[in-house]
SEKOLGU-101877 format. One record per residue (C-alpha): residue in three letters; x, y negated, z negated. Coordinates in steps of 0.001 Angstrom, whole numbers, padded with zeros to 6 digits, always signed. Layout:
REM SEKOLGU-101877
ALAXYZ ...
END
This chain:
REM SEKOLGU-101877
MET+028277-047890+042137 LYS+025223-046994+043679 SER+024659-043353+045330 ASP+022264-044999+047826 CYS+025117-046112+049818 ILE+025433-042341+051090 GLN+023951-041894+054488 THR+022099-038365+052897 THR+018336-037187+052872 ILE+017776-035840+049118 CYS+016627-032187+049559 GLN+013368-032612+047485 GLU+012733-028545+046887 ARG+015955-026730+045311 LYS+014399-023427+044612 LYS+017652-021487+045164 ASP+019071-021992+042136 PRO+023263-020251+042154 ILE+023387-019514+039166 GLU+019959-016877+039454 MET+021814-015461+042421 PHE+024945-014414+040959 HIS+022660-012419+038214 SER+020183-011251+041025 GLY+022141-008044+041295 GLN+022661-008575+045597 LEU+025989-009345+047152 VAL+025909-013003+047215 LYS+027576-014599+050467 VAL+029511-017754+049844 CYS+030692-020279+052543 ALA+034001-021247+051460 PRO+035383-025396+051878 MET+037876-025339+054713 VAL+039181-028237+055520 ARG+037611-030199+058765 TYR+035033-027078+058945 SER+032733-027350+056580 LYS+030522-030206+057475 LEU+026735-030214+058065 ALA+026737-029045+061250 PHE+028793-025739+060828 ARG+026953-025190+057007 THR+024024-025344+058759 LEU+024755-022806+061564 VAL+026240-020393+058865 ARG+022876-020608+056747 LYS+021470-019239+059839 TYR+023059-016189+059314 SER+021987-015766+056249 CYS+024756-017529+054378 ASP+023749-017805+050476 LEU+026051-020943+049207 CYS+027499-023232+050761 TYR+030381-025786+049649 THR+031582-029491+051382 PRO+035177-029499+052357 MET+037409-030846+049569 ILE+036799-034556+049039 VAL+039157-036803+047103 ALA+037491-038283+043941 ALA+039074-041746+043833 ASP+038532-042600+047555 PHE+034998-041484+047460 VAL+034274-043164+044663 ARG+035760-046697+045327 SER+034863-046417+049347 VAL+031454-046736+050727 LYS+033001-045657+054131 ALA+034674-042439+052121 ARG+031078-041749+051335 ASP+029740-042111+054564 SER+032302-039875+056692 GLU+033229-037283+054397 PHE+029585-036512+052986 THR+026004-035861+054761 THR+023793-033322+053995 ASN+020079-033017+054917 GLN+016759-031364+053523 GLY+017778-027761+054742 ASP+021241-028282+053448 CYS+020784-026339+049805 PRO+021746-024715+047972 LEU+025241-026807+048273 ILE+028476-027657+046110 VAL+030397-030321+046845 GLN+034349-029678+046355 PHE+036288-032568+044424 ALA+040175-032902+044185 ALA+040671-034705+041014 ASN+043191-035261+038199 ASP+040733-038392+036188 ALA+037983-036860+033869 ARG+036204-040461+034590 ILE+036399-040733+038170 LEU+035733-037166+038388 SER+032078-037796+036313 ASP+031685-040964+038468 ALA+031786-038938+041990 ALA+029385-036350+040111 ARG+026604-039062+039088 ILE+026884-039967+042974 VAL+026139-036399+044547 CYS+023812-035286+041775 PRO+020716-035956+043692 TYR+021643-034786+047086 ALA+023971-031077+046442 ASN+023402-028586+043366 GLY+026220-028713+042114 ILE+030231-029891+042248 ASP+033473-027867+042094 ILE+037081-028701+040803 ASN+040059-027620+042734 CYS+042098-026106+041045 GLY+043379-023658+044035 CYS+044924-026272+046758 PRO+048357-025398+047370 GLN+049330-027929+049442 ARG+052141-030040+048996 TRP+050794-033708+048951 ALA+047636-032471+047087 MET+049878-031252+044443 ALA+052080-034135+044951 GLU+049116-036529+043735 GLY+048635-034633+041075 TYR+045220-032679+042331 GLY+045179-028504+043349 ALA+046721-025882+042170 CYS+048860-027742+039829 LEU+045376-028046+037898 ILE+046248-024059+036664 ASN+049049-025011+034319 LYS+046780-027880+032585 PRO+044212-026297+031037 GLU+043378-029250+028600 LEU+042727-031914+031795 VAL+040496-029529+033328 ARG+039051-029106+030164 ASP+038081-032921+029725 MET+037105-033081+033473 VAL+034829-030397+032692 LYS+033041-032143+029548 GLN+032991-035783+030975 VAL+031044-034424+033968 ARG+028794-032441+031669 ASN+028094-035965+029314 GLU+027597-037866+032401 VAL+025194-035874+034535 GLU+021960-035276+032784 ASN+020636-032854+035159 PRO+021057-029824+033240 ARG+020577-027710+036062 PHE+023578-029141+037622 SER+026789-026569+037817 VAL+029924-027588+037321 SER+033072-024771+038575 VAL+035998-024521+039050 LYS+038409-023251+041520 ILE+041740-021762+040764 ARG+044975-019427+041827 ILE+046349-016973+039659 HIS+049416-016766+037957 ASP+052507-014999+038103 ASP+051752-013570+034890 LEU+048244-012719+034591 PRO+047698-013148+031136 ARG+048343-017008+031492 THR+045452-017271+033971 ILE+042878-015234+032044 ASP+043838-017759+029554 LEU+043151-020395+031413 CYS+039641-018974+032908 ARG+038578-018146+028777 LYS+039030-021925+027828 ALA+037274-023208+030690 GLU+034512-020300+030532 ALA+034190-022112+026885 THR+034381-025587+028063 GLY+031046-024928+029971 VAL+031646-024113+033480 SER+028908-022474+035442 TRP+031165-020052+037249 ILE+034864-019487+038262 THR+035926-019028+041755 VAL+039484-017141+042004 HIS+041423-016915+045318 GLY+043869-013161+044698 ARG+047255-015492+045220 THR+049663-017447+043309 ILE+050572-020910+044283 GLU+053887-019666+046252 GLU+052009-017150+048365 ARG+050119-018053+051521 HIS+049925-014904+053758 GLN+050943-012023+051405 PRO+048039-010059+050718 VAL+045216-010837+048362 HIS+045762-009185+044428 TYR+041931-008086+044219 ASP+042917-005828+040892 ALA+043780-009430+039211 ILE+040205-010816+039849 LYS+038902-007715+038899 ILE+040985-007823+035801 ILE+039994-011306+035695 LYS+035744-010289+035993 GLU+036336-007898+033572 ASN+037987-010740+030744 MET+034852-013038+031475 SER+031131-013296+030617 ILE+030190-016210+033080 PRO+030030-015830+037326 VAL+033120-014798+039146 ILE+033778-015459+043072 ALA+035904-013400+044934 ASN+038505-015295+047386 GLY+040438-014577+049713 ASP+041075-013146+053111 ILE+037603-012135+053625 ARG+036443-012657+057383 ASN+033230-010732+058007 LEU+030210-009122+056166 LYS+031837-005873+055989 GLU+035041-007061+054276 ALA+033070-009403+051582 GLU+031072-006126+050920 ASN+034443-003855+050375 VAL+036199-007047+048304 TRP+032435-007133+045873 GLN+032750-003267+045224 ILE+036432-003481+044442 THR+036613-006322+041759 GLY+032996-005911+040647 THR+032803-009536+040932 ASP+029425-011134+040952 GLY+026171-010874+041391 ARG+027437-007122+041267 LYS+025534-005182+037703 LYS+027493-003533+036268 THR+026114-000662+035127 MET+027253+002659+034069 THR+027561+005962+036554 LEU+024890+007538+036898 GLN+025903+010857+035385 TRP+025831+008795+032122 VAL+023199+006809+032486 ALA+020979+010222+032388 VAL+022841+011436+029875 ALA+022200+008162+027424 THR+018609+008860+028534 PHE+018589+012280+027374 LEU+019897+011131+023946 TYR+017448+008906+023512 ALA+014803+011395+024688 GLU+016223+014013+021918 ILE+015830+011341+019210 GLY+012709+010449+019974 LEU+011343+014319+019931 ILE+013028+014418+016711 ILE+011371+011524+015417 ILE+008019+013155+016531 PHE+008639+016615+014848 CYS+009889+014814+011361 LEU+006308+013120+011533 PRO+004852+014263+007892 PHE+001144+014206+009240 ILE+001790+016844+011334 PRO+001353+020095+010102 PRO+003410+022954+011291 GLN+000001+024934+012213 ARG-000508+022284+014600 TRP+002815+022410+016426 GLN+002341+026264+016805 LYS-000691+025243+018174 ILE+000446+022957+020292 PHE+003542+025516+021570 SER+001037+027884+022535 PHE-000460+026028+025178 THR-000018+027983+028547 VAL+002588+025509+029959 TRP+004832+026098+026864 GLY+004573+029656+027615 LYS+005426+029496+031338 ILE+008576+026819+030525 ALA+009444+029304+027704 THR+010072+032077+030380 PHE+013152+029755+031650 TRP+013436+027835+028147 ASN+017053+029796+026946 LYS+018808+029694+030581 ALA+017773+025604+030616 PHE+019366+025639+026744 LEU+022387+027469+027916 THR+022939+025199+031191 ILE+022351+021954+029283 ILE+024657+022810+026845 ILE+027516+024264+029205 LEU+027339+020205+031045 LEU+027531+018398+027573 ILE+030441+020683+026840 VAL+031866+019643+030313 LEU+031031+015764+029922 PHE+031895+015832+025784 LEU+035709+017327+027251 ASP+036145+014800+030116 ALA+035792+011718+027652 VAL+038115+013689+025139 ARG+040253+013603+028098 GLU+039722+009976+029283 VAL+040310+008831+025602 ARG+043440+010378+024992 LYS+044719+009358+027936 TYR+043904+005541+027491 SER+044491+005631+024099 ALA+047804+006938+023984 THR+051049+004740+023097 HIS+052886+005412+026297 ALA+050142+004518+028320 PHE+050025+001198+026406 GLU+053584+000734+026972 LYS+053876+001718+030515 SER+050887-000929+031117 ALA+053213-003637+029276 THR+056472-002673+030983 THR+054896-002091+034138 LYS+052301-004652+034656 PRO+051585-006559+031511 ASP+048494-008046+033328 ALA+046445-004465+033273 TYR+046464-004476+029439 GLU+043147-006139+028745 HIS+041719-003761+031505 THR+043019-000715+030508 GLN+041428-001323+026925 MET+038168-001688+028711 LYS+038683+001685+029856 LEU+039699+002720+026780 PHE+036155+001508+025541 ARG+033518+002734+028274 SER+035272+006531+027584 GLN+034975+006334+024059 ARG+031214+004865+024337 ASN+030933+008306+026562 LEU+032119+010379+024340 TYR+029866+009219+021929 ILE+027200+009699+023948 SER+027620+013380+024860 GLY+029117+014280+021295 PHE+025761+013096+020142 SER+023257+014494+022369 LEU+024927+017645+022073 PHE+024847+017465+018444 PHE+021047+016587+018762 TRP+020438+018942+021390 LEU+021240+022116+018963 VAL+019361+020232+015929 LEU+016577+019637+018155 ARG+016532+023867+018932 ARG+017000+024862+015772 LEU+014425+022385+014489 VAL+011739+023996+017075 ILE+012425+027334+015700 LEU+012260+026376+012379 ILE+009065+024927+012561 THR+007669+027708+014372 GLN+009047+029661+011526 LEU+007338+027538+009143 ALA+004011+027780+010759 LYS+004265+031736+010665 GLU+005090+031804+007302 LEU+002043+029278+006130 SER-000073+031384+008518 ASN+001044+034647+006377 LYS+000653+033191+002789 GLY-002787+032104+004097 VAL-004126+035587+004791 LEU-001923+036775+001401 LYS-004281+033854-000692 VAL-007645+034999+000869 GLN-006686+038930-000077 ALA-005656+037799-003383 ASP-008832+035980-003799 ASN-010862+038788-002869 THR-008363+040937-005316 ASN-009122+038772-008088 LYS-013136+038455-007999 ALA-013250+042487-007651 ALA-010868+042703-010451 LYS-012934+040006-012753 LYS-016216+041932-011670 PHE-014779+044793-013164 MET-013904+043528-015786 GLU-017366+042050-016845 GLU-018908+045642-016411 ASN-016295+046998-018708 GLU-016802+044602-021093 LYS-020526+045165-020949 LEU-020081+049378-021430 LYS-017162+048442-024524 TRP-020395+046363-025971 ILE-023079+048913-025386 LEU-020696+051482-026923 LYS-019660+049637-029883 ASN-023637+048485-030320 TYR-025148+051741-029868 GLY-022649+054135-030682 LYS-024437+057680-030502 ASP-027540+055693-029391 GLY-025185+054621-026473 ASP-024591+058508-025769 ARG-027950+059210-025475 ILE-028984+056135-023191 LEU-026714+056756-021507 GLU-027444+060631-020621 THR-030879+059157-020525 GLU-029900+057205-017641 ASN-028232+059871-015698 LYS-031246+062354-016149 LYS-033220+059168-014385 LEU-031032+059203-011773 VAL-030729+063033-011426 GLU-034395+062835-011005 GLU-034702+059886-008464 GLN-032270+061966-006460 GLU-034018+065124-006350 LYS-037185+063046-005451 LEU-035183+061478-002581 LYS-033955+064917-001623 THR-037621+066367-001749 GLU-039251+063398+000432 LEU-036206+063735+002668 ARG-037032+067544+003942 LYS-040435+066205+003416 THR-039377+063678+006297 SER-037430+066511+008128 ASP-039937+068580+008006 ALA-042517+066024+009724 LEU-039872+064978+012473 SER-039428+069299+013445 LYS-043574+069035+013527 ALA-043727+065799+015521 GLN-040706+067046+017753 ASN-042545+070983+018640 ASP-045909+068960+018954 VAL-043739+066308+021659 VAL-042616+069722+023206 THR-046272+070795+023657 MET-047510+067550+024737 LYS-045022+067983+027187 ILE-045481+071826+028874 GLN-049498+070687+028641 SER-048734+067676+030382 GLU-046765+069408+033422 ARG-049569+072690+033616 LEU-052139+069275+033847 SER-049942+067601+036677 LYS-049746+070956+038818 GLU-052727+071769+038214 TYR-053965+068126+039051 ASP-051404+068796+042404 ARG-054045+072104+043485 LEU-057153+069864+043275 LEU-055604+067452+045547 ARG-054770+069976+048476 GLU-057901+071643+047960 HIS-059389+068497+048273 SER-057841+067239+051186 GLU-058792+070792+052760 LEU-062458+070495+052114 GLN-061923+066909+053934 ASP-060623+068282+056817 ARG-062790+070874+057388 LEU-065955+068850+056967 GLU-064205+065984+059744 LYS-064043+068705+061834 GLY-067581+070477+061454 ASN-068504+066665+062481 LYS-066901+066538+065522 LYS-068332+069818+066275 GLY-071632+068656+065876 LEU-071228+065377+067903 
END
């Protein structure tokens, strides 16, 4: 069987990998396979309007493998027609693998149609009847994986849901274990045609799968696609925590980091006290108590809300209610219980570590003050010890003198005292002489000051007389002339 019988052009640059699209976190816009519509011309048109991924119409694998005419009629493509998924209707693993090998050079993957509810398809063993044959689906996926050498070639499955949703979840898990790339879920049962799509069922299926899930059914425009994307949480939408719990988790990690830093053994409390005494911390300290109480209140509110959620989803009557009215929602309730328990742990530990952090800062500050006081007391004690040691040495010296000299020692002490008295008197005498000399010098200074004032007055008088004589002389010279 030769693939070159197909009149197509190989797409050499298939840069857009569908798997990477689903993990991008953005809405992936998929053009579903539609009978007589999803041919090359239609696919080219929708790609111009930002369609990310296109499917061919459903092709019967047996006819495709057996007939060159069928291949030429059912499958055409070109270089711009990528990424492209070829959907096959098959009930035999060998035939499907042969068809996959033929289209492998021209497409990004194949899709096994397990969702077509048409009577002729189900009568031939194709389409929706395969959702009741998980072993056959498993064999077809394995056979394609073994026969196609390209590891990036995707193998996906499109299904409808059962009336008993746990059966659908079990089918999807088996398909996932087999190695399918993603699963497309049409949110209706085999019997339903125009009834509302069960988007809640698609959401539950997605929450139980780790591979991408595509939501399908009654999506006619981009706005509806965005709404279904938000409702079901299907790929590529990133599953993230809400903003408040992301903030609380970040706050928890910051608390743990600060506690570890404060407990580092090579940073002494005195260094932390110097850091706390910076101007920036002084400005923050004015609002510290209010901020501390505000955060405490917020964490308590979040903790109580998490407790309420845990009690809501862990109560026995909640499980019984889910089991009687919606058996398919049991796993969904379990997932919500897990998330509420996670939020409970995050808020509880954040509250605990916030109190520990406050107490740790207080203890570090107190310890730094105590160590500073201890240092001052140690210096004072050292000085006191030195003075006491000096006094003890002098006391021992005096005792030694008294012991060795006896009465002579008393006489020596008296002599020393007399000498000291005489020196004192001499000093007093010199002090008096100095005082007298100072007084005399002060009197001389006063006398010289008086004489200086008199000389200054006499000098001023002589200047005046000199000026008068000079004026008279000038007048006489003028008259002589």
